[in-house]
N, C-alpha and C positions, 0 to 999 in steps of 0.2 A: 450589415451588407457593405457599408463603406469600408470597414476594416478589412473585410475579405477582399474587396476590390483593390485596396491599397496593398495588401499582402501579395495579391496575384499579379499586380502590374509589372513588376520586374520580370517575372516568368513569361508573361504575355509578350513583353517587349523582346525578350531573348529568343523565344521559340516561335513567335508570331510570323516573322518573315520566312524562316525555313518551312513552316507548316503551310503557309499560304502558297509559296512557290511549288512545293511538292504536290499540293492538292490541285492547283491550276494546271500544272503540266502533265498530270497523270501518273505521278510516282506511286500514288495509292491505289491505282486501278488494279483490280484482281485479274488473274489469268483468265478466269471464266468470262468476265465482262469484256475483255479484249477479244476473245474468240467470237463472242456474239457480235461485236462491232465489225470485226473483219469479215463476217459472213455476209454483210450487206454492202460494204464499200471498201475501197482501197485505203486501209489504215496501216501506218508503219508503227511497229511496237518496239521501243527500245528504252528501257528504264535504266537510270544511272545508279540508283541507290538500292532499289529493291532487288531481290534475287528470286525471280519467278520464271526464268527461262525453262527449267525442266518441267515445272508444273504446267506452264503454258503449252509446251509441246504435247504433253500427255492429254490435257484438256482438249486441244485441237484435234488430236487423233481420235479421241472418244466421241467428239461431237460431229466430226466430218466423215468418219467411217470411210477412209480412202481405200481404193482398190490397189494402189501402188504407193509405197512409202520408202523413204530412205531413212536409215537409222545409224547413228554414230555420234562422234564428237563434232566439234566445230569444223572439222575438216570435210564434212559432207554438206555444209550449209549452202554451197553454190549450185546445187541441183535446183532447177526451177520447173514449175508446172508446164511452161511453154516448151520444154524439151520432150514432153511426152504426148502421145496421141490420145490419151485418156484424160479428161478433166479431173477425174477423181484421184488426185495426187496430193501427198503431203510430205514435206521435208521435216523430219523429226531430228535433224542434226542438232546436237547440243543437249539432247535428252539423256545421254549417258556419259559417264566419266571413266568407266572401266568395263572390262568384258563381263563382269558380274552383273552390271546394270542392264545388259542386253536382255537377259531372261526376266529380270524384275519388271522391266517396261512391258514386255509382251504379256507376262502373267497378269499384270494389273489391268490390261485391256479386256473388256468384255468381247465375246465372239463378234467379229466384224466381217465386212466384205473384203478384207485385205487378202490379196492373192499373190502379189509379188513384193518381196521385201529385200531391198538392196542394203547390205550391211557393210559400213566402212570400218575396218579394223586398224587401229593404230598399233604399230609394231612395239612401242614401249609398253603396251599392256602385257606383252609376252616375255619381257626381260626379267628374269628371276632376280637379277641384281638390283632391280629398281622397283619391282611391282608394288604398287600401293593399292590397297583394297579399301577405299573410303566407305563410310557407312552407306548402306543402301538408301537411295533417294526415296522420300515419301511423296509419291506423285499426287496424293490427295491434299497435301499441306500447301498453304499459301502464306507468303510473307505478310504479316499484318502491319497496319499503318503505324501503330505505336512502336513496334520494333524498328521500323525504318527511321522514324523521327529520333528515337533514342540513340541509334548508332551513327546517324549521318547528319544531324542538324549542324554540326560544325563544318562539315564538308560543303554545305550550301554557301556559308559565308566565305569559305576559302575559294570556292569556284566563282563566286561573284567578284572577289578581289582579283583573281587571276584572269578574268575575262572569259571564262568558260560558259558563263550564263549571262547573256545579253539580250536585249529586246531585238536588236538587229538580226541576230541569229534566228530568233523565234519567228520573226516576220519572213525570213528567207525560206524556211522549211514549212511554215504554215501550221497554225494551231489546230485546225479542223481535222487534218488527216495524220496527226502525230499523237502518239501516246507515250509519255515518258520523256525525260530530259535529253537522253542520248538521241532519240529520234528527232526531237524538236530542235535541238541546238546543232546537231551534226548530220542529220539525215541518215543516221545509221540505225538499223533495226530489222526486225522480222517482217516480211511481207505476209499477206494472207495465206500464201502457199507454204509458209514456214521457211522459205529461203531467206538469206541474210543480204541486206542491201548496204553497201559501203558508199559513203560520199567520196567519190574519186577526186574531188577538188580539195580535200583537206590535206594539210601538210604531210601527214603520215603516208598518204598514198601518192603524193607528188615527188617524194624523194627519189633519188636514183635507184636503179635496180640493186646495185651493190649495197646501198645503205639500208634498204628494206630487208635484205636477206642476211646482213652481217651478224645480227644477234644470234641467229641459228648456227651460223658457221663458227662463232665463238664458243657456243655450247658444245658443238662437235669436237672442237680442238681441246676443250677442257674436260670433256666427258661429264657434263653437268646437265641438270634438269631433265627434260624429256630425252635428251641425247646421252644419258648415262651409258657408259660402256658396259658390255656384258657378253658372256659366252653361253649362259645357260637359259633354257626355255622353262617358263613356269608351267607345270602340268595342269595347274588349276585353271589357268586361262584357256588352255586348249579344250579342257572339259566344258568350260562355260560356253564356248562356241558350238561344240557338239550338242550340248543340251538345248541350246537355242534352236538349232536346226531340227532336232527331234521333236521339240515342242511345236515348232511351226508346221512341221510335216503332219502332225496329228490334226492340226487345224486346217489343213489344206492350203498352206501358204508356201510358195516357192521362194527359198532363200538364195540370194546371190551375194556371197561374201567376197570382198575385195580389199586390197591394201592401196590407199590413195598415193599419188606421186609426191615426191619432194622436188624442190627447186633444183635444177641441174647442178649448180655449184655446190649445194649442200650434199646432194647424193654423191658427187665425185669425192668430196671430203670424207664422207662416211665410208665409202668402199675402199678408198686409199688408206684409211687409218688402220683397217684390220681389227677394229675394236667392236665390231657389231656382228660377230659370228652368230649370235643368238637369232638374228633375223632370218638367215637362210635356214637354220634349223627349225625355226617356228613355222615357216612356210611349208617345209616338208612334213612336220607333224600335223599341221592344219590340213594339208592335202590328204593325208592318210585318214584323218578323222572325218573329213567331209566326204571322202570317197565311199565310206561305209553307208552313206545316205544317197549316193548317186549325185552328189553336189561337187562342183569344181570350185577351187579357190583361185581367185584372179589376183596375181601379184603385179600391181602396176606401180610399184615404188619407184622404179627407174623411169624418169620423165622422157627418156629417149624413145620409149615405146609409144608415146603420144606425139612426139615431135615439137615440143615447146621449149623455149629458153627461159632464163630468169625473168625476162620482161613480162611473162604472163603469170607470175606468181605474186600474190599479195604480200607474202613474206617467205620464209624458208620452207614452210610446209603447208601453206594454204594456196591452192591453185585458184585461178580465176574462173568465171562462168564458162569461158571458152575452153579451158582445160577440162572442166567437168562435162561439157557437152561432147567433147572428143572422147573422154573416158566412157561416157554412156554409149556412144556410137560403137566403141570397141566391145563393150559388154553385149550390145545388141547383136553384133556379128557372131559372138561366141555362144550366146545363150538364147535359145528359142523363145523362152518366156519373156525375156527383156525385149527381144525383137518384136514381139507382139504388141508391146506398149510404147516402143520408141523406134522411130524410123531412122536407121543408120545413115541412109543416103541424105535425107533432109538435114540431119544433124551436121554431117560433114559440110554440106552447103552453107549452113548458117554459121559455122565456125569460120569458114573462109571469108565470109562477108561481115563478120562481127567487128566491133571496135575494140580498142584495148581493154582487156579485162572482161568486157561484157558482150552478150549476144545482142544482135539487133532484133527488134520485135518481129 
């Protein structure tokens, strides 16, 4: 036993600190356990090293059985339960990475009480010159603790040295109501309704409007990343959306597809460049596909339709809570089913009284 302990001592010394920090802060917490905790109290969920966001959103949808849900990438994470007149709401933003994932997510859900599904469509999904179809997510899989330690134990030491992990940060955001290092250290993470909370006091959010948005403008100018130039529409992605609507219709779910807005300066750069012709063609193709099911496609890419400037965008393509409240009000005016679960007049009033980026309670 002494020899075993002597042999294990260096490994314990090396891995002990990362394991202890990960365990104490909630990096090992499973998606299912977080959903259970959030069902009884306000807990913020934001892990730094584990990759459980997609599984978490699926487990939340399966457990809470919402009547109204938003589905899409991180660009729909600013919808909040308080924007709706029904408490049975869930934000499933971040559960999908491509148009193909939309159907995978809905197929994985058991029959539920879901009646209205707001679907955010990212235009780059439809760019034939960029389309990436990553492996379909396995919503039943969860990142295990051994995998997290194996891939990230060095990151813990690095983050301690750089000051990203400190006791002062932990005390500021509170141990009791935070799960995961991102939530504990920065106050960033998923609320119980699935919406994402940003710590507006952190440096990334206190930079000037131009600084927050410049990275997206650089990508537009170079035709890189999400903003790859293109002229052709991917037919597969259009079929993905049509299949989702058909599937939802069989289940008695009303789908409201929309394209979220860009920051004004980014949108001006995109339209002036002439390199994004696939976007207009995609909206036309989507409109035709949706019309076959009596569904309207809502193109809100142009922020002028909502009346906000760069100062209300978290970056080049993520609007604030106020932007999404105004977007929801616009959808409520256009779509009767949305109007039944969101009061447009109340939303407009709350937007006018809200603080920067956020709505007032």
